[in-house]
Wavefront OBJ file of the C-alpha trace (Angstrom):
o trace
v -1.921 47.649 -20.030
v -4.148 44.791 -21.217
v -1.636 43.874 -23.444
v 0.511 43.192 -21.364
v -1.256 41.511 -19.227
v -2.410 39.089 -21.469
v 0.849 38.096 -22.264
v 1.967 37.682 -18.681
v -0.954 35.096 -18.508
v -0.179 33.282 -21.510
v 3.223 32.901 -20.341
v 2.356 31.640 -16.982
v 0.123 28.998 -18.388
v 2.472 26.777 -19.514
v 4.056 27.202 -16.766
v 1.455 25.292 -14.706
v 1.232 22.599 -17.220
v 4.759 21.712 -16.651
v 4.259 21.887 -12.827
v 1.381 19.436 -13.324
v 2.879 17.361 -15.929
v 6.215 17.025 -13.741
v 3.793 16.372 -9.823
v 2.466 13.395 -12.371
v 5.736 12.105 -12.901
v 7.133 12.223 -9.397
v 4.477 10.219 -8.061
v 4.866 8.057 -10.833
v 8.230 7.240 -10.290
v 8.294 7.302 -6.455
v 5.228 4.631 -6.586
v 7.786 2.686 -8.838
v 10.521 2.960 -6.901
v 9.189 2.819 -3.553
v 7.563 -0.549 -4.594
v 11.006 -1.896 -5.377
v 13.364 -0.890 -3.075
v 10.586 0.342 -0.355
v 9.955 3.435 1.668
v 13.655 3.761 2.559
v 14.418 4.944 -0.897
v 16.449 8.238 -1.114
v 14.633 10.981 -3.089
v 17.466 11.083 -5.703
v 16.403 7.574 -7.058
v 12.756 8.648 -7.181
v 14.043 12.255 -9.024
v 16.380 10.379 -11.207
v 13.349 7.905 -12.142
v 11.169 11.299 -12.971
v 13.869 12.539 -14.940
v 13.561 15.777 -12.694
v 15.898 17.533 -10.785
v 16.169 16.416 -6.766
v 15.188 20.118 -6.095
v 12.081 19.948 -7.905
v 10.639 17.006 -5.966
v 11.547 18.979 -3.131
v 9.554 21.828 -4.471
v 6.346 19.691 -4.205
v 7.394 17.449 -1.376
v 9.270 19.458 1.453
v 10.312 16.123 2.919
v 10.612 12.485 2.187
v 7.708 11.564 5.055
v 5.681 14.088 2.866
v 6.117 12.157 -0.360
v 5.553 8.796 1.525
v 2.258 10.082 3.062
v 1.424 11.415 -0.040
v 1.924 7.744 -1.535
v 0.793 5.773 0.857
v -2.653 7.734 1.404
v -3.005 6.891 -2.137
v -2.352 3.161 -1.753
v -4.412 2.867 1.153
v -7.564 4.604 -0.805
v -6.989 2.290 -3.597
v -6.899 -1.222 -1.693
v -10.394 0.391 0.286
v -12.179 0.743 -2.403
v -10.979 -2.671 -4.067
v -12.131 -4.031 -0.899
v -15.416 -2.344 -0.882
v -15.890 -3.040 -4.672
v -15.413 -7.145 -3.874
v -17.859 -6.744 -0.839
v -20.470 -5.015 -3.661
v -20.180 -7.039 -6.327
v -19.658 -10.595 -5.420
v -22.566 -12.087 -3.894
v -20.328 -15.413 -2.701
v -17.888 -14.389 0.403
v -15.216 -16.495 -0.678
v -15.620 -14.716 -4.191
v -15.084 -11.315 -2.692
v -12.154 -11.791 -0.431
v -10.456 -14.108 -3.437
v -11.335 -10.909 -5.992
v -9.702 -8.604 -3.770
v -6.766 -10.415 -2.886
v -5.789 -11.023 -6.960
v -7.035 -7.499 -7.602
v -4.487 -5.630 -4.845
v -1.757 -8.292 -5.824
v -2.408 -7.890 -9.600
v -2.096 -3.997 -8.817
v 1.322 -4.396 -6.819
v 0.062 -3.022 -3.668
v 1.475 -5.214 -1.353
v 5.232 -3.255 -2.341
v 3.626 -0.347 -0.650
v 2.117 -1.430 1.684
v 1.874 1.897 4.467
v 3.128 1.072 7.892
v -0.331 1.822 9.676
v -1.744 -0.975 8.055
v 1.241 -3.228 8.604
v 1.657 -2.144 12.336
v -0.933 -4.276 13.509
v -0.171 -5.769 16.664
v 1.843 -8.637 17.640
v 2.026 -10.709 20.707
v 4.816 -9.943 22.916
v 7.578 -12.450 25.120
v 5.841 -11.452 28.511
v 2.048 -12.703 26.777
v 0.214 -9.313 26.527
v -1.613 -8.638 23.510
v -1.271 -12.639 23.026
v -4.483 -12.760 20.619
v -3.365 -10.149 18.340
v -1.662 -11.683 14.971
v 1.705 -10.848 13.575
v 1.700 -8.680 10.447
v 4.413 -8.142 7.940
v 6.607 -4.880 8.531
v 7.968 -3.447 5.464
v 12.332 -2.887 6.256
v 13.220 0.640 5.221
v 16.278 0.464 4.149
v 17.157 0.765 0.687
v 17.386 -2.283 -1.440
v 16.157 -4.748 1.497
v 12.216 -5.490 0.288
v 11.944 -7.885 2.494
v 9.261 -8.473 5.463
v 9.896 -8.713 9.474
v 7.850 -8.401 12.381
v 7.281 -5.900 14.664
v 5.664 -5.305 18.145
v 2.691 -2.835 16.948
v 2.156 0.476 19.003
v -0.723 2.281 17.658
v 0.867 5.084 19.669
v 4.193 4.964 18.206
v 2.419 5.039 14.926
v 0.307 8.196 15.388
v 3.761 10.353 16.733
v 5.527 9.252 13.223
v 5.827 12.025 10.456
v 4.033 9.289 8.491
v 0.767 9.318 10.630
v -1.544 12.406 11.138
v -4.498 11.602 12.394
v -6.486 11.440 8.814
v -3.529 8.982 7.640
v -4.580 6.862 10.628
v -8.158 7.131 9.772
v -7.609 5.819 6.273
v -5.836 2.922 7.369
v -8.515 2.246 9.827
v -10.779 2.396 7.235
v -8.984 -0.349 5.044
v -8.643 -2.842 8.214
v -12.633 -2.310 8.679
v -13.287 -3.362 5.443
v -11.183 -6.016 4.513
v -12.176 -7.389 8.413
v -15.790 -7.505 6.574
v -14.468 -9.543 3.798
v -13.106 -12.395 6.384
v -15.848 -12.181 8.502
v -18.033 -13.133 5.652
v -15.795 -15.964 4.354
v -15.199 -17.142 7.843
v -19.131 -17.131 8.806
v -19.668 -18.647 5.195
v -17.705 -21.524 6.296
v -15.365 -20.697 3.110
v -12.220 -19.514 5.383
v -9.771 -21.559 7.625
v -11.535 -20.050 11.244
v -7.684 -18.931 12.617
v -7.050 -16.659 9.478
v -6.904 -12.715 10.543
v -6.820 -9.509 8.728
v -3.410 -9.549 9.696
v -3.071 -12.959 7.418
v -4.567 -11.140 4.281
v -2.616 -8.123 4.457
v 0.783 -10.785 4.855
v -0.482 -12.746 1.887
v -0.973 -9.213 -0.033
v 2.447 -8.404 0.854
v 4.287 -11.884 -0.185
v 2.396 -12.495 -3.266
v 3.883 -9.042 -4.608
v 7.739 -10.415 -5.387
v 10.045 -7.422 -7.200
v 10.868 -8.649 -10.501
v 12.593 -6.824 -12.875
v 10.216 -8.268 -15.601
v 6.495 -7.030 -15.777
v 5.531 -10.219 -17.297
v 7.521 -12.529 -14.861
v 6.331 -10.514 -11.712
v 2.753 -10.908 -12.617
v 3.212 -14.779 -13.137
v 4.927 -15.278 -10.316
v 2.540 -13.334 -8.231
v -0.452 -14.838 -9.861
v 1.296 -18.391 -9.074
v 2.020 -17.317 -5.497
v -1.486 -16.105 -4.772
v -3.149 -19.273 -6.057
v -0.863 -21.463 -3.951
v -1.579 -18.922 -1.130
v -5.314 -18.772 -1.325
v -5.568 -22.999 -1.439
v -3.952 -22.805 2.330
v -6.458 -19.711 3.476
v -9.572 -22.380 2.278
v -11.528 -23.965 4.554
v -11.302 -27.458 4.476
v -14.142 -30.295 5.245
v -13.172 -32.264 8.215
l 1 2 3 4 5 6 7 8 9 10 11 12 13 14 15 16 17 18 19 20 21 22 23 24 25 26 27 28 29 30 31 32 33 34 35 36 37 38 39 40 41 42 43 44 45 46 47 48 49 50 51 52 53 54 55 56 57 58 59 60 61 62 63 64 65 66 67 68 69 70 71 72 73 74 75 76 77 78 79 80 81 82 83 84 85 86 87 88 89 90 91 92 93 94 95 96 97 98 99 100 101 102 103 104 105 106 107 108 109 110 111 112 113 114 115 116 117 118 119 120 121 122 123 124 125 126 127 128 129 130 131 132 133 134 135 136 137 138 139 140 141 142 143 144 145 146 147 148 149 150 151 152 153 154 155 156 157 158 159 160 161 162 163 164 165 166 167 168 169 170 171 172 173 174 175 176 177 178 179 180 181 182 183 184 185 186 187 188 189 190 191 192 193 194 195 196 197 198 199 200 201 202 203 204 205 206 207 208 209 210 211 212 213 214 215 216 217 218 219 220 221 222 223 224 225 226 227 228 229 230 231 232 233 234 235 236 237
């Protein structure tokens, strides 16, 4: 009996390795596809990019909402780590803020910013929430990478399939640490007083253009970010 048992165990090991490899391929493909087309891209595109059947994708992620949540959670965590590293490793407030922006833009984070982070708030026509800044929202139609402004609604965000409590907490953590970067730079007089956390997110989102060539994309992002950083800096009166 021992012999067949060992044989069964040996046969199952490659399956586990293959499953892990497929998961990594799917996650990598999802980042690429969603980064290029937005979170509205179909699961079939993700499967095609990962070179697996769409059934394989659905076995790991029973719905697209689950996959989107996974990608957005990882991106939120990565951005938060980048912001915290900038706070700790840079003594100068402006250097910390600019380092965070450069690192985030270079990583392509703007193409995967989760909806919770982008739906911070917007003043409506009645004048309510007039003190909140407008922020970008990724459009959810395949192939539409533009940004539009939407009304922030924390209740609506929490009720979506991609916004459970722990996911929303991750977005809140990102907003908090970016807020520290903004407050420090503003207090040092190096950041324009009217610049908000929402504006920093807008910079990250708009300075990461989707271009087919990686070298062109990196060059365009660096050039655009240089221009945007100049616009953020405080100028002597």
